[in-house]
Backbone as JSON Lines, residues from 0, in Angstrom:
{"i":0,"aa":"X","n":[5.41,-19.55,-9.95],"ca":[4.73,-19.56,-8.66],"c":[3.44,-18.76,-8.78]}
{"i":1,"aa":"X","n":[2.36,-19.33,-8.33],"ca":[1.09,-18.62,-8.24],"c":[1.09,-17.88,-6.92]}
{"i":2,"aa":"X","n":[1.38,-16.57,-6.94],"ca":[1.54,-15.81,-5.69],"c":[0.27,-15.76,-4.86]}
{"i":3,"aa":"X","n":[-0.88,-15.94,-5.48],"ca":[-2.14,-15.97,-4.74],"c":[-2.29,-17.22,-3.88]}
{"i":4,"aa":"X","n":[-1.5,-18.25,-4.18],"ca":[-1.56,-19.51,-3.43],"c":[-0.22,-19.88,-2.81]}
{"i":5,"aa":"X","n":[0.79,-19.07,-3.01],"ca":[2.16,-19.39,-2.56],"c":[2.25,-19.43,-1.04]}
{"i":6,"aa":"X","n":[3.15,-20.29,-0.57],"ca":[3.5,-20.34,0.85],"c":[4.8,-19.57,1.01]}
{"i":7,"aa":"X","n":[4.76,-18.53,1.84],"ca":[5.94,-17.66,2.02],"c":[6.28,-17.63,3.5]}
{"i":8,"aa":"X","n":[7.56,-17.82,3.8],"ca":[8.06,-17.71,5.17],"c":[8.65,-16.32,5.36]}
{"i":9,"aa":"X","n":[7.91,-15.43,5.99],"ca":[8.35,-14.05,6.18],"c":[9.18,-13.97,7.46]}
{"i":10,"aa":"X","n":[10.39,-13.42,7.32],"ca":[11.34,-13.34,8.43],"c":[11.56,-11.91,8.86]}
{"i":11,"aa":"X","n":[11.79,-11.72,10.15],"ca":[12.23,-10.44,10.68],"c":[13.28,-10.74,11.74]}
{"i":12,"aa":"X","n":[14.49,-10.25,11.52],"ca":[15.6,-10.49,12.44],"c":[16.0,-9.18,13.11]}
{"i":13,"aa":"X","n":[16.39,-9.28,14.37],"ca":[17.07,-8.2,15.08],"c":[18.48,-8.71,15.34]}
{"i":14,"aa":"X","n":[19.47,-7.9,15.02],"ca":[20.86,-8.29,15.24],"c":[21.75,-7.7,14.17]}
{"i":15,"aa":"X","n":[23.02,-8.04,14.27],"ca":[24.02,-7.61,13.3],"c":[24.92,-8.8,13.01]}
{"i":16,"aa":"X","n":[25.75,-8.67,11.99],"ca":[26.7,-9.74,11.71],"c":[27.63,-9.94,12.9]}
{"i":17,"aa":"X","n":[27.96,-8.86,13.61],"ca":[28.85,-8.97,14.79],"c":[28.18,-9.7,15.94]}
{"i":18,"aa":"X","n":[26.94,-9.34,16.26],"ca":[26.26,-9.94,17.41],"c":[25.5,-11.21,17.06]}
{"i":19,"aa":"X","n":[25.27,-11.4,15.76],"ca":[24.38,-12.47,15.35],"c":[22.94,-12.06,15.57]}
{"i":20,"aa":"X","n":[22.04,-12.93,15.2],"ca":[20.62,-12.67,15.39],"c":[20.3,-12.8,16.88]}
{"i":21,"aa":"X","n":[19.71,-11.76,17.45],"ca":[19.35,-11.78,18.88],"c":[17.85,-11.93,19.08]}
{"i":22,"aa":"X","n":[17.08,-11.78,18.02],"ca":[15.64,-12.03,18.07],"c":[15.16,-12.3,16.66]}
{"i":23,"aa":"X","n":[14.23,-13.23,16.52],"ca":[13.65,-13.47,15.21],"c":[12.15,-13.65,15.33]}
{"i":24,"aa":"X","n":[11.5,-13.33,14.23],"ca":[10.08,-13.59,14.09],"c":[9.86,-14.25,12.75]}
{"i":25,"aa":"X","n":[8.95,-15.21,12.71],"ca":[8.6,-15.91,11.48],"c":[7.08,-15.88,11.35]}
{"i":26,"aa":"X","n":[6.61,-15.52,10.17],"ca":[5.19,-15.61,9.84],"c":[5.1,-16.4,8.54]}
{"i":27,"aa":"X","n":[4.38,-17.49,8.57],"ca":[4.19,-18.29,7.35],"c":[2.8,-17.97,6.82]}
{"i":28,"aa":"X","n":[2.8,-17.52,5.56],"ca":[1.54,-17.2,4.9],"c":[1.29,-18.2,3.77]}
{"i":29,"aa":"X","n":[0.04,-18.45,3.54],"ca":[-0.38,-19.25,2.38],"c":[-1.49,-18.44,1.72]}
{"i":30,"aa":"X","n":[-1.19,-17.94,0.54],"ca":[-2.13,-17.01,-0.09],"c":[-2.25,-15.79,0.79]}
{"i":31,"aa":"X","n":[-3.47,-15.44,1.15],"ca":[-3.7,-14.26,2.0],"c":[-3.88,-14.61,3.47]}
{"i":32,"aa":"X","n":[-3.6,-15.87,3.84],"ca":[-3.82,-16.31,5.22],"c":[-2.51,-16.53,5.97]}
{"i":33,"aa":"X","n":[-2.51,-16.16,7.24],"ca":[-1.39,-16.49,8.13],"c":[-1.67,-17.89,8.66]}
{"i":34,"aa":"X","n":[-0.72,-18.81,8.45],"ca":[-0.94,-20.19,8.87],"c":[-0.09,-20.6,10.07]}
{"i":35,"aa":"X","n":[0.97,-19.85,10.35],"ca":[1.83,-20.19,11.48],"c":[2.71,-19.0,11.84]}
{"i":36,"aa":"X","n":[3.05,-18.89,13.12],"ca":[3.99,-17.85,13.57],"c":[4.94,-18.46,14.58]}
{"i":37,"aa":"X","n":[6.09,-17.84,14.73],"ca":[7.07,-18.24,15.74],"c":[7.94,-17.03,16.03]}
{"i":38,"aa":"X","n":[8.42,-16.93,17.23],"ca":[9.34,-15.87,17.62],"c":[10.18,-16.34,18.79]}
{"i":39,"aa":"X","n":[11.39,-15.83,18.88],"ca":[12.26,-16.18,20.01],"c":[13.39,-15.18,20.1]}
{"i":40,"aa":"X","n":[13.93,-15.06,21.29],"ca":[15.17,-14.31,21.48],"c":[16.32,-15.3,21.48]}
{"i":41,"aa":"X","n":[17.52,-14.8,21.16],"ca":[18.69,-15.66,21.03],"c":[19.87,-15.04,21.75]}
{"i":42,"aa":"X","n":[20.72,-15.9,22.29],"ca":[21.94,-15.45,22.96],"c":[22.86,-14.79,21.93]}
{"i":43,"aa":"X","n":[23.35,-13.59,22.2],"ca":[24.23,-12.93,21.22],"c":[25.57,-13.64,21.1]}
{"i":44,"aa":"X","n":[26.19,-13.51,19.92],"ca":[27.51,-14.08,19.65],"c":[28.63,-13.18,20.18]}
{"i":45,"aa":"X","n":[28.31,-11.92,20.41],"ca":[29.27,-10.95,20.94],"c":[28.51,-10.03,21.88]}
{"i":46,"aa":"X","n":[29.24,-9.34,22.71],"ca":[28.62,-8.43,23.68],"c":[27.78,-7.38,22.97]}
{"i":47,"aa":"X","n":[26.58,-7.17,23.48],"ca":[25.74,-6.1,22.95],"c":[26.26,-4.77,23.45]}
{"i":48,"aa":"X","n":[26.5,-3.87,22.55],"ca":[26.92,-2.52,22.9],"c":[25.66,-1.7,23.22]}
{"i":49,"aa":"X","n":[25.81,-0.58,23.91],"ca":[24.63,0.25,24.2],"c":[23.82,0.6,22.96]}
{"i":50,"aa":"X","n":[24.49,0.86,21.84],"ca":[23.76,1.2,20.62],"c":[22.98,-0.01,20.08]}
{"i":51,"aa":"X","n":[23.51,-1.23,20.29],"ca":[22.76,-2.44,19.9],"c":[21.5,-2.57,20.75]}
{"i":52,"aa":"X","n":[21.64,-2.35,22.05],"ca":[20.5,-2.45,22.95],"c":[19.42,-1.43,22.59]}
{"i":53,"aa":"X","n":[19.84,-0.23,22.24],"ca":[18.87,0.8,21.83],"c":[18.2,0.43,20.51]}
{"i":54,"aa":"X","n":[18.99,-0.03,19.56],"ca":[18.45,-0.33,18.23],"c":[17.46,-1.49,18.26]}
{"i":55,"aa":"X","n":[17.75,-2.5,19.06],"ca":[16.93,-3.71,19.07],"c":[15.9,-3.74,20.2]}
{"i":56,"aa":"X","n":[16.04,-2.83,21.17],"ca":[15.13,-2.84,22.3],"c":[15.29,-4.04,23.2]}
{"i":57,"aa":"X","n":[16.47,-4.63,23.18],"ca":[16.78,-5.82,23.99],"c":[18.02,-5.56,24.81]}
{"i":58,"aa":"X","n":[18.03,-6.11,26.02],"ca":[19.21,-5.95,26.87],"c":[19.94,-7.29,26.97]}
{"i":59,"aa":"X","n":[21.26,-7.2,27.01],"ca":[22.06,-8.43,27.04],"c":[21.67,-9.32,28.21]}
{"i":60,"aa":"X","n":[21.41,-8.74,29.38],"ca":[21.08,-9.56,30.55],"c":[19.78,-10.34,30.33]}
{"i":61,"aa":"X","n":[18.88,-9.81,29.51],"ca":[17.63,-10.51,29.23],"c":[17.82,-11.66,28.23]}
{"i":62,"aa":"X","n":[18.94,-11.65,27.52],"ca":[19.2,-12.68,26.51],"c":[20.09,-13.8,27.06]}
{"i":63,"aa":"X","n":[20.68,-13.59,28.23],"ca":[21.56,-14.6,28.83],"c":[20.77,-15.9,29.02]}
{"i":64,"aa":"X","n":[21.39,-17.0,28.63],"ca":[20.76,-18.3,28.81],"c":[19.81,-18.71,27.7]}
{"i":65,"aa":"X","n":[19.57,-17.84,26.73],"ca":[18.72,-18.22,25.6],"c":[19.53,-19.01,24.59]}
{"i":66,"aa":"X","n":[18.86,-19.73,23.74],"ca":[19.53,-20.56,22.73],"c":[20.15,-19.67,21.65]}
{"i":67,"aa":"X","n":[21.42,-19.88,21.33],"ca":[22.03,-19.12,20.24],"c":[21.34,-19.41,18.91]}
{"i":68,"aa":"X","n":[21.28,-18.41,18.06],"ca":[20.66,-18.55,16.74],"c":[21.28,-19.71,15.97]}
{"i":69,"aa":"X","n":[22.6,-19.86,16.03],"ca":[23.29,-20.9,15.25],"c":[22.82,-22.3,15.61]}
{"i":70,"aa":"X","n":[22.2,-22.47,16.77],"ca":[21.7,-23.79,17.17],"c":[20.28,-24.04,16.65]}
{"i":71,"aa":"X","n":[19.77,-23.15,15.84],"ca":[18.4,-23.29,15.31],"c":[18.41,-23.65,13.83]}
{"i":72,"aa":"X","n":[19.47,-24.29,13.38],"ca":[19.59,-24.66,11.97],"c":[18.4,-25.49,11.5]}
{"i":73,"aa":"X","n":[17.96,-26.46,12.29],"ca":[16.87,-27.31,11.82],"c":[15.59,-26.5,11.59]}
{"i":74,"aa":"X","n":[15.32,-25.52,12.44],"ca":[14.13,-24.68,12.26],"c":[14.17,-23.96,10.91]}
{"i":75,"aa":"X","n":[15.3,-23.33,10.61],"ca":[15.39,-22.54,9.38],"c":[15.58,-23.41,8.15]}
{"i":76,"aa":"X","n":[16.23,-24.55,8.31],"ca":[16.35,-25.5,7.22],"c":[14.99,-26.07,6.84]}
{"i":77,"aa":"X","n":[14.22,-26.47,7.87],"ca":[12.87,-26.99,7.62],"c":[11.97,-25.92,7.0]}
{"i":78,"aa":"X","n":[12.09,-24.69,7.49],"ca":[11.31,-23.59,6.92],"c":[11.64,-23.41,5.44]}
{"i":79,"aa":"X","n":[12.92,-23.34,5.13],"ca":[13.37,-23.14,3.75],"c":[12.84,-24.24,2.83]}
{"i":80,"aa":"X","n":[12.84,-25.47,3.33],"ca":[12.4,-26.6,2.52],"c":[10.87,-26.64,2.35]}
{"i":81,"aa":"X","n":[10.14,-25.95,3.22],"ca":[8.68,-26.09,3.23],"c":[7.92,-24.93,2.57]}
{"i":82,"aa":"X","n":[8.62,-23.89,2.12],"ca":[7.95,-22.73,1.55],"c":[8.34,-22.54,0.09]}
{"i":83,"aa":"X","n":[7.53,-21.76,-0.61],"ca":[7.86,-21.43,-2.0],"c":[8.9,-20.32,-2.08]}
{"i":84,"aa":"X","n":[8.92,-19.45,-1.07],"ca":[9.87,-18.34,-1.03],"c":[9.99,-17.85,0.41]}
{"i":85,"aa":"X","n":[11.09,-17.18,0.69],"ca":[11.25,-16.46,1.95],"c":[10.95,-15.0,1.67]}
{"i":86,"aa":"X","n":[10.51,-14.28,2.68],"ca":[10.2,-12.87,2.51],"c":[10.74,-12.07,3.68]}
{"i":87,"aa":"X","n":[10.99,-10.81,3.44],"ca":[11.44,-9.89,4.49],"c":[11.34,-8.47,3.95]}
{"i":88,"aa":"X","n":[11.31,-7.51,4.87],"ca":[11.37,-6.11,4.48],"c":[12.84,-5.74,4.45]}
{"i":89,"aa":"X","n":[13.39,-5.53,3.26],"ca":[14.82,-5.36,2.99],"c":[15.51,-6.71,3.18]}
{"i":90,"aa":"X","n":[15.14,-7.65,2.34],"ca":[15.52,-9.06,2.45],"c":[17.02,-9.3,2.48]}
{"i":91,"aa":"X","n":[17.81,-8.41,1.89],"ca":[19.25,-8.63,1.89],"c":[19.8,-8.69,3.32]}
{"i":92,"aa":"X","n":[19.19,-7.97,4.25],"ca":[19.64,-8.0,5.64],"c":[19.4,-9.38,6.24]}
{"i":93,"aa":"X","n":[18.19,-9.9,6.12],"ca":[17.9,-11.24,6.66],"c":[18.75,-12.29,5.96]}
{"i":94,"aa":"X","n":[18.9,-12.18,4.65],"ca":[19.72,-13.16,3.92],"c":[21.16,-13.13,4.42]}
{"i":95,"aa":"X","n":[21.73,-11.94,4.6],"ca":[23.11,-11.86,5.06],"c":[23.28,-12.38,6.49]}
{"i":96,"aa":"X","n":[22.29,-12.16,7.35],"ca":[22.37,-12.7,8.71],"c":[22.26,-14.22,8.7]}
{"i":97,"aa":"X","n":[21.43,-14.78,7.83],"ca":[21.39,-16.24,7.68],"c":[22.74,-16.76,7.17]}
{"i":98,"aa":"X","n":[23.26,-16.14,6.11],"ca":[24.5,-16.59,5.5],"c":[25.71,-16.41,6.4]}
{"i":99,"aa":"X","n":[25.65,-15.49,7.35],"ca":[26.76,-15.31,8.28],"c":[26.92,-16.54,9.17]}
{"i":100,"aa":"X","n":[25.84,-17.26,9.4],"ca":[25.88,-18.46,10.23],"c":[25.93,-19.72,9.38]}
{"i":101,"aa":"X","n":[25.08,-19.79,8.37],"ca":[25.0,-20.94,7.49],"c":[25.1,-20.44,6.05]}
{"i":102,"aa":"X","n":[26.29,-20.46,5.45],"ca":[26.46,-19.88,4.12],"c":[25.52,-20.48,3.06]}
{"i":103,"aa":"X","n":[25.17,-21.76,3.22],"ca":[24.29,-22.42,2.27],"c":[23.21,-23.17,3.03]}
{"i":104,"aa":"X","n":[22.0,-23.21,2.5],"ca":[20.97,-24.01,3.16],"c":[21.34,-25.49,3.04]}
{"i":105,"aa":"X","n":[21.14,-26.27,4.1],"ca":[21.55,-27.67,4.07],"c":[20.63,-28.57,3.26]}
{"i":106,"aa":"X","n":[19.41,-28.13,3.0],"ca":[18.48,-28.96,2.24],"c":[17.9,-28.15,1.11]}
{"i":107,"aa":"X","n":[17.73,-28.83,0.0],"ca":[17.09,-28.18,-1.14],"c":[16.67,-29.26,-2.11]}
{"i":108,"aa":"X","n":[15.48,-29.12,-2.7],"ca":[15.07,-30.04,-3.75],"c":[15.87,-29.78,-5.02]}
{"i":109,"aa":"X","n":[16.36,-28.56,-5.15],"ca":[17.14,-28.16,-6.32],"c":[18.6,-28.13,-5.93]}
{"i":110,"aa":"X","n":[19.34,-29.19,-6.25],"ca":[20.75,-29.29,-5.84],"c":[21.63,-28.24,-6.5]}
{"i":111,"aa":"X","n":[21.14,-27.59,-7.55],"ca":[21.91,-26.53,-8.2],"c":[21.72,-25.19,-7.5]}
{"i":112,"aa":"X","n":[20.73,-25.1,-6.62],"ca":[20.42,-23.84,-5.94],"c":[21.13,-23.84,-4.6]}
{"i":113,"aa":"X","n":[22.1,-22.96,-4.43],"ca":[22.91,-22.95,-3.22],"c":[22.71,-21.7,-2.38]}
{"i":114,"aa":"X","n":[21.56,-21.03,-2.54],"ca":[21.32,-19.85,-1.72],"c":[20.04,-20.04,-0.92]}
{"i":115,"aa":"X","n":[19.74,-19.07,-0.09],"ca":[18.58,-19.16,0.79],"c":[17.29,-18.68,0.12]}
{"i":116,"aa":"X","n":[17.35,-18.29,-1.13],"ca":[16.17,-17.77,-1.81],"c":[15.27,-18.85,-2.33]}
{"i":117,"aa":"X","n":[14.31,-18.47,-3.15],"ca":[14.05,-17.12,-3.61],"c":[13.45,-16.24,-2.51]}
{"i":118,"aa":"X","n":[13.59,-14.93,-2.71],"ca":[13.14,-13.93,-1.73],"c":[12.07,-13.03,-2.3]}
{"i":119,"aa":"X","n":[11.12,-12.68,-1.46],"ca":[10.17,-11.61,-1.73],"c":[10.59,-10.47,-0.81]}
{"i":120,"aa":"X","n":[10.96,-9.34,-1.4],"ca":[11.44,-8.21,-0.61],"c":[10.34,-7.14,-0.55]}
{"i":121,"aa":"X","n":[9.69,-7.03,0.6],"ca":[8.58,-6.08,0.72],"c":[9.05,-4.63,0.63]}
{"i":122,"aa":"X","n":[10.3,-4.38,0.91],"ca":[10.82,-3.02,0.75],"c":[10.77,-2.62,-0.72]}
{"i":123,"aa":"X","n":[11.17,-3.52,-1.58],"ca":[11.15,-3.22,-3.01],"c":[9.71,-3.1,-3.52]}
{"i":124,"aa":"X","n":[8.81,-3.91,-2.97],"ca":[7.4,-3.78,-3.35],"c":[6.84,-2.44,-2.88]}
{"i":125,"aa":"X","n":[7.2,-2.03,-1.67],"ca":[6.73,-0.76,-1.11],"c":[7.22,0.43,-1.94]}
{"i":126,"aa":"X","n":[8.46,0.35,-2.43],"ca":[9.03,1.46,-3.21],"c":[8.29,1.67,-4.53]}
{"i":127,"aa":"X","n":[7.63,0.66,-5.02],"ca":[6.89,0.79,-6.29],"c":[5.67,1.55,-6.04]}
């Protein structure tokens, strides 16, 4: 991959495996340019505890009636199929939240690849 020209779908999730993703942000970059963004809140899979509300800055009553994350498979499947890599700060968290809902991506050009990667982890880059 030529990282100077790569298309990367950078993800940021708020949530836990217990509550599911309650908010997500997506930034698609191509080289050094931002080409697309998306964000949404999602109905939690379990009751938000006070510590969840504090950690995420979201209140359960504000999330009522929003689309659950699990109903957004086509968005994340299409994203996965359209980028060279996914990215996140501490990517294992985003990967585990994806896998908690969809253990394997439903589409892939590489039928031998059964994970949501490859990943660019900005936390690991920052530590260097």
